[in-house]
N, C-alpha and C positions, 0 to 999 in steps of 0.2 A: 773542194768541200763546201756546203751551205751551210752558214749558222743558225741557228733558231731565233727569231725575231718576231714569232708568234706563237702563243699558246694558251691552255687554260690553267688558272690557278686555283686549286681546292682549297678555298678558306676553311673548310672544316670537311670531315668524313661524317659528322653528324646530319641528320634528318629526320623530321617530323611526319615522314610519310614512312609506307613501307611497300612499295610498289612491287609487285611480283616479277615485274621482267626488269627490274634495276640493274643496270652495271655492277653497282656497287652492292656486292653480298655480304661483306663484312662492314657494318657500320661503326663507329667509335664515338669519341667525344673528342678526339685532336682540332685542335683549333691554329691555325698558322700564326708562326710568330712574327715580330715586326721586321727582325733579321731576315727571315726568308724572304718577305715582302721585298725587301731593299736588295736583296741579292738577284730575287728575279727582276727586278725593271733593270738593273743593272747588267745580267746577263743578257736580256733579250735586246737592250739597248745597242750593247757592245756585237750583237750577233747583226742588227740593222746597219750597223756602220760598216761591218766586216763585207755584207753583202750589197752594200751600196744603196741600201733602201731608206727612204725619209720615212719610215713609221714602223711602231711597234703595236701589235694587235693583241691583247688579252681577253680571255672570257672570264668572268667572275662566277667561279663554277663551284661545286659540292660533289655530295652533301648537299644542303641547302643554304647557300653562301649567307642569305640575310639571317642565318643564326649567329653571323659574326659580323654585324654591321659595323662596328666600331673598327676591325680590321679592313674592312672594305675602304672606309673614310679614311684612315690611315694610308692606304694604297693610292689614293687620289693626293692626300697631302703631302705624300713624299715625291708622286712620280712629276707634277709639274716642275717643281723648282729644280728637281734633278736635271730635267732636260733642257731647263732654261741653263742649267750652270753647264751641261754637254755643249752648248751653243755658245756660250761665251769663251770655253776654254779650247774647243775644236772648230769651232764653225760650223759642224754639222748640226742640221735643224730637224729634230726628229719630232713626230706629233704622236700622242697615244691614240690608239682607238679600243675604246673598252665597251663591252659588251655582257650585261647581266643577265644569266641565264638561272632561271628561278622556279620553283614549282607554284607561287602565286598564292600560297597559304598565309604568307606575311605580309599584311600591307597595313600599315598606320603612318601616323604622322612623324615620327622618326625616318621611315623609309622615304617618306614624300619628301622631307627635308634635304635628305641626303641626295635624292634624285635632281633637286633644286639646285643644288651646290654643285653638283656633277655638270649639271645643264650650264650653270655661270660659268664653268671652266672650259668646258669642252665647246659649248655653242649648242649640243644638242646630246641625248642621252639615249641610247639603246637598249631596249629591255625585252627578253625572250621569255613567255611566259610557256612553262610545259603543262598544255592543257590535250584533252585527247578526246573531247567533242562535247556535246551537250549534257546538262547536269546529271544525268540519269545516267551517262555513259561514264562520265568524270567518277561517278560514286562507285561504281564499278570497278575501273580500270586503274584508277589511282586511290590508294588505301591509306588513311590516316593510322598511325601507329597506334596499336591499341583500341582503333575506332574512335578515337576521342571527339572527333569530329566529322562531320557530312562534307565530304571533299568536294560532292557537287554544289552543295549550298555556298561554302567556301568560296568556291571561283566564281559563283555569280555575284557575291559580294563584292569581291576583288575586281573582277569586270567593271561593274557600276561606279566601284570607287575610282578605278582609273580615268575613266569617262569624266566623271566630275572634275579631278585633277587636273586633266588635259584641257576641260572647258574653262577652268577658273585660272590658269597659266596660260592661257592662248599657245596650247600645244596640238598639232596635229597627230592623233592617234598613229596614223598609217605611216609616220614619217619615223617614229620613236619607240614605238610597240609592235610586237607581233607574236603570233602564236605558234608554239612547234608543237605536231601530234603524232604520237605513236601509234601504227594501225596494227592492231591484232588481228589474228583469225577471228576473236571473239567479236571486234567493234567493226569489222569490215562492212557487213551487212547495213551500217548505218553511216557510210562514209562519207556520202554526198550531206545528208543532213549536219553530220559534224562539221563539215566546211562551211556550209552555208550559217550556222550559228555563229560563228566567229565574225564572218564576213558581214552579217545582216549588223553586228555591233561596232563594226567600222575598223576590226583588226585583220591586218594581213594575216595569212596562215600558210604553213608549208608542213610536210608530213614526210615520214618514211615508214616502211614496212617492217615490223620487227624480222629479223630473220629464223629466231627460234619459233618455234610454234606448229602446229600441225596444219601446212599450208597445202591443201588437196587442189585438185583439179577444178572439182566444182567449184571453190574458195574464187580461182582464178576468174571464172564465168561472171561471177556474183561483182570481181572488183572491174571487171570490164563494163558492167552494167551500171554501176556507179559511177564510173568516169564520163560514161555517156550522158547522166543525168547531170552531173558537174556541168558539162560542157554547155548544157541548154540554161545555165544560168548565168554563166560567164560574161555573158554581154554586157550584164549590169556591174561586173569588176573589170574594167578596161587594163588596170594594172595588174593583175593577176594574168591577163593574157601575155601580157608583155614578159613577166617573169617565166612564164610558161614555154614562150619561145627560145630564150635564151638557155633553156636547159637541155636542148638536142643539138648544139652546135658541135662541130667534130665529129659527126655522127657516124662517118666512113672510116675511123680509125679505131682499130682495136688495141694500138701502140701507143705507149705516152705513161706518164708519172702516174702514182696511185694517188690518194687521197693528200698525201704530203704528211702525213705523221711519221714522225722521227726524221724527216728532211730540214724542213725550215718550222715545223709546229711541232709542241712539245707539251707535257703535262706536268706540273710540279705538284708534289703532295705537299699537305702540311707540313711535313719534317724537312721538305728541302729536296726530296728524291726526284729525277728527273725520269719520264717515260715518253715512249714515242705518242700517248695520248693517254687519255683517262680510261679507256678501254682495256689497256693493258697493265693497269696497276694492280686489278685480283691475281694477275698471273705471277707476280713476285718478282724477286730477285733475279731471274736469268733474262727478264726482259726491261730491268733497268740499265737506262744509258749512263747513270752517273749521278752525282749530287752536287748541290750548291753548298755546302756545309762538309766542314768548315772553309773549306775554299772550293772554287767551282772546279770540278772534273768531271769531263766527259769521254766515255769511252770509245775511241775512234771508229775500232772494229767496228762494234755492234752499231755506231751511226752509219756506216759506210755501207753495212746491209740492206739499210731503208736507202740510204742515197741512190743505191742502183738497183732498186727494184722499179720492175716496168710493169704495167697491166698483161703484158704477153707471159709474165713468170708463172701469171695465175690461170694460164689456160693449160689444164690438162687434156681437156677433151677435144679432140681435132675437129670435132663439128663445130667449136666455139668459133675457129678462124675463119668458117664461112656464113657464120649467123648474121643476120641484118641488123640484129641488135645488140651484137657485143658490145659495143663500147656504152652501150647505156646501162651495162650492168654496173652495180654497186659494188666494187672490189673494197671489202674491209679487210685491211690484212688481219686485225685483232680477231675477230670473227674467224676468219679461216684458219689461223693458229689454234684457237680456242676449240673449234671442232675437230682440228686434225684433218683439215682438207686442204691445205698448202703441199705442193703447189697445184691449184685447180680454181678455177671460176669458181665461187662461193654459189653451194645451195643449186645445184641443178633443178630442183622442185619449184625454185619460183622463176625459173626461165620464163613461163607464161605470164607472170605477174609484170615482169621488165618489157615483155613484149608489148602489153596492154598498156603501159605507162609509154612507152615510145611510140606507139601509134596514135595515142592520145595528144602528145604533145606535137607531132605532127599536122595533126587535123586543127587543133588549137593557131597552129602557126598560119596555116591556110585559113582558119577565119578572119585572122588579123589581117592577112592580105586581102582578102574578100572586102572587108570592112574599109581598105584605104584604095584597091585597086579601081580606076574610073572613075574615082568621086573625089580625089583629092588634088589641092591646089598649093603650091608654094607655101603662101601665108598659111593655110590651115596647118600643112605639115610642122611649119615652125611653130605655131601657136601650141600645137599638141605637143611636140619635143621640150618646147619650153616649160610648159606645164609639167610636164612628167620628170623632167630633170631637177626641175625645182623641188620637187617631192622627196626624189630618192638621192638626191646628191647633198654636198656642205652648201651650195650655192651656185647659181646659175652662171656666175661670171668665172668660174674654174672651167666650164664647158663650151664657151663661147666660140674658141676656135676650133673644136671638135665639132660643133653643129655647123659653122660657117662652112669648114672643107664639105660636110655631109651633104648641106642644102645644094652647095656648088654642083656636086656629082649627080644630086638629082635632077636639078634643073636641067643639066646638060643631057641627061638619059631622057627627060621627058621632052625637051626639045627637039630630039631625034627621035621620038616617038618609039623609044627601045625600051621601055621601062615594062617591068613586070612586077607579078606581085611578089616573084623570089626577088627581085632587084630591091623592091622596098624592103622588104623583111632583110635582106642582107645588110643594107644599109643603115636600118634602125638598130640592128643588133652592134653592127660597128659604133654608131654614135652613141650607142650607150656603153662601150666599151667592152662587151661579151664576145666580141670576136676580133682577133689579132689581125684579118686581112679581109681585103674588100674582094669581092668577084666582077 
């Protein structure tokens, strides 16, 4: 059995927004205690040691976590000395990996001070803004409580402040900040423009389609056209090309683990309750895995259920087994259970959207291959990889061995005139750590 070594901490269930699609239907004013923070760090560290891993990964989550900024600060103050003490007493070196998920409506000097402190401790920060698109789209999609402010204008102000913050502190935006967008039936017609809005400001962006909603066949055709529009501008954003390529690995496999919820990932509520992920919290006690208070207790039988889940368990329609796009489906355990469609692959009505995404990723991969094929030499390739890896990793020094091995393989293939677009793509994904094996 795996132990938990990563998860989200809900620092509060309070939020200053009232987004209509939010997972958190019942908001409150609960704020996590320092005791729960300590227990969480200890709990995940024990899991990492048991799993023989060298890091813990934590999402600062909510509600809106920046409404409890002092508790986020406490989490940093506690974690680093605690992990140092673990190293001294056990010889186990565990590194923390923090990610702040925020709605981006709170940005001030206190937040900047916190981020700079975090950066000094960790070497870098990782902040994910939940923004859905242009100011007009944002204002309609993410709504302030009691409409006390314009969320579109607030988003613009935050983005401008972040750009200035990064400039003054020598931070590359694309290395430490990103945007996560929720696409709904109401916003899909402006999908490409919304993406471009953030990319033009220098922010990497990723998205997912809200599974709820009136997704029609007509909208799937709109989505396909929007993806085509996006492909036309991708040549200006090479990093996004590479991210898209990595998303279709293992494309012919309908079996395999699910998202990891309840296996090595969990969510901790402000009161210390443990759930497979934040989407389960609203479902209540039947889905609670345990609690950290007064002592850490996890229901092993409940955890065992998630431990043995396989994608195959979600396939109720025999046609799924023969579907070319089966493995690209986003299997969300919580969504399936909430809509009483377990066991089956979730929401047949979005199959055409999954197909559009899958085909789009394959075309993007071909675009990357076409960019490199017949025009590349070993020095150019080395420079390309070095520049990219320097952006997306903690330091190029950690990747020298992998780069050296990859370049050696590529050189041999080129010398033997056996290199193809797919060879280069497979090799690139291997060097970036997104493929376990090489073809």
